[in-house]
C-alpha positions, 0 to 999 in steps of 0.5 A: 500499499505505501508503494501504491501511494507514492506511485500515485503521488509521483504521477500527480507530481509529474502531471503538474510538471508537464503542465508547467512546462506547457504553460511556460512554453506557451507564454514564451511563444506568445511573448515572442509572437507579440514582441517580434511580429517580423520573426512569426513562423509557422513553428512559433504557431505550431508550438502555441497550439501544441502547448494549449493542446497539452494543457487541455489533455492533461486537464482532461485526463486528470480533472483534479488539476483543473485550477493548476494552470491558473495557480501556476500562471504567474510563476510560469510567466516569470520564467517565460518572460526571462527566457523571452528576453534571453532569446529575443535579446530585448531587455527584460523591462520590455515585457510586462512585470505581471502576466498580460494574459488570462488563462482563458485567453491564452488557452483560446484556439482563436486568439494571439496577442497583437 
C-alpha cells in the first residue's frame, strides 16, 4: 500500500510538472509572437497550438488539476519572461512585470496577442 500511494503521488507531480512546462512554453511563444512580429513563423504557431493542446489534455486526464494552470500562471510567466528576454535579446523591462494574458485567453484556440 505505501508503494502504491507513492506511485500515485509521483504521477500527480509528473502531471503538474508537465502542465507547468507547457504553460511556460506557451507563454514564451506568445511573448515572442507579440514582441517580434517580424519573426513570426509556422513553427511558433505550431508550438503555441501544441502547448494549448497538451495543457487541455492533461486537465482532461486529471480533472483534479483543473485549477493548477491558474495557480501557476504568474510563476510560469516570470520564467517565460526571462527566457523571452534571453531569446529575443530584448531588455526584460520590455515585457510586462505581470502576466498580461488571462488563462482563458492563452488557452483559446482563436486568440493571439497583437
